[in-house]
N, C-alpha and C positions, 0 to 999 in steps of 0.2 A: 817444358819451356814456359807454358802459361803460368805455372806455379811460381817460377822464378820471376816473371814479369810482375805478377801480383804481389809477391813478397817485396820486390824492389820498390814498387809503387807505395806500399804501406810504409816501408822504411823511410822513403823520401818524404812522405807526408808527415811522419813523426819528427824527422829531422827539421823540416821547415816549421813545424809547430813549435818545437823547442827553441828554434832560432827566434821565432816571433815572441815567445815568452821572454827570452833573454833581452831582446830589443826593447820590449815594453818595460821591463824592470829597469833597464838603463835609463830610458826616457823619464820614468817616474822619479828615479834617484836624482837625475839631473834637474828635474823640475823643483824638487825640494831644496837642492843645492842652490839653485838660482833664487828661490824664495828666501833662503838664509842670507844670501848676498844682499838682498834688499833690506833685511833687518840690520845687517852689518853697517850699511850706509847710514841708516837712521840712528843707530846706537853710537856710531862714531861722531855724528853731528851732536847728539846729546852730550857725549863725553867732552867734546870740544867747547860746548857752551858753558859747562859747569865751572871751569876755572875762571871764566869771565864773570860769572855770577858771584863766585866766592870773592874775587878781587873787588868787585863793586860793593859787596856787602861789608868787606873788611873795614872800610872807612867809617861805617856806621856802627858796627857791632864789635866794639873794642872789648866788651866783657863776655863775648860769646865765642872765644877762640876754640873751645872744645867742640862746639857744634860745627864750626867751619872745618876743623881738623877731621872730624868724622865724615863729613861730606867728601873731603879730598881723599881720604883713605878708601872710602867706599867706591869712589870714582876710579881710583887706581886699580882696585881689585876687579871692578867691572871691565876695565880696559884689558887687563890680563885674561879674564875669562872670555872676552870676545875674541881675543887673538887665538886662544886655544880652540875655541869652538869653530872659528873660521878655517882653521887648518883641517878640521874634520867634522863637518856638520852632521855626519851620521853617527858620531860617537855619543852614546847615551850619557856618559860621565861628563863630557865637555858641555853638552847641552844643559844637563842638570846643574853643573857648576855655574854656567852663565846665568841661568834662571835664578839661582840663589844669590849671585853677586848683584844682578840687576834689581832683585827684590830688596836687598840691603841698601842699595843706592837710592831706591825710591823711598824707603823708610827714612834714610838720612836727609833726603831732600824735603820730606814731609816735616821733619823736625826743624829744618832751616826755615821753612815757610811759617811754622808756628812762631818761631823766634822773630821773624821779620814783621809779623803782625804787631809786635810791641813797639816797632820803630816807624812811626808815620812818615818821617822824613825819608827813610829808605824806600818805603812803598811809593812815595811821591816822586822819587828820582826817575828822570827820563830814561837813563841807562837801565835801571832796574826794571822798569815797566817794559822796555823793549826786549830785554833778555828774558823776562818772564813770559812774554807773548811768544817769543821764538821757542822757548823750552816747551810751552804748552802745545804749540803746533807740532813740534818734534815728537812729543809724547803720543799725540794722536796718530802720527805717521808710524811710530813704533808699534802701536796697537794694531793698526791695519796690516802692517808687514808681518807681525807675529801671527795674526789670524791667517794670512795667506800661507805662511810657512807651515803652520799646523794643519791647514787643509791639505797641502801638498804631501805632508808626512802621512796623514790619514789615508789618502788615496794610494800612496806607495805601500803602506802597511796592509791595507785591505787587499790589494792585488797580490802582494807577496804571500799573504796568508791563505788565499783562496786556492782551490784545486782546479787545475793541475799545477799552477806555478809553484806552490809550496813543495811539490815533489822534486823540482829541479832548481829552485832558487839557491839553495845552499851550495850546489855545485859551481855556481857562477859568482860567488862572493856576496850573495844577498841572503845570508843565513840569519841575520838578526833584524828585528824591527828598528826603524828610526824612532827617535824620541821626540815627543812634543816639547815645545819651549814654553814652560810655565814659570812665571815669576812667583816667588814665595808669597807675596802679598796680594796676588790676584784674587784670592777668595775674599779678602777684606775690601778690595776695591769694588767688587761686584755687588756688595750688599748696599741696597738703596738706603739713603738717609731717611730717618723718620721725621716727618714734619707735623707739627700740631699747632693749631690756631687757638 
């Protein structure tokens, strides 16, 4: 009888421990899902600002239609990538595609900024200044939201890969790591400019 009680107690402890591992995995997955939702909000704001920026610039940039078209196409690709990633923020392919699309959009916006430098009237436009400020503010918010998402993904992956969770994670639908959101041009952005006097 004592053996039965000890065996039942050990089994109960193991079951409760496995349940706690499952609950922790779910909580961590929900945390990075919520962090992705914050990125989604900021990226949608960014995507909504870009058509206004392009429309404002059209009046000044008559000879730069190709640049404006590339910004519009990159924006549309980024919107599609965001929609796919929002449906499943745990999908490595969707996150990689979103990172690639957002990197391409950032590069297209960079080319537009270079073109706008050649048009002082455009830079002086009140609408353009306001849109540029809003876009810069949104870019900063995207960076913070992306950092938060990547931190949440790292915590999830670290817990999922540790022992004993790694032994049971696959049984509960947590068999793969979540992917970090990295934009293609993030390595270029992180390089500090060289200044010489």
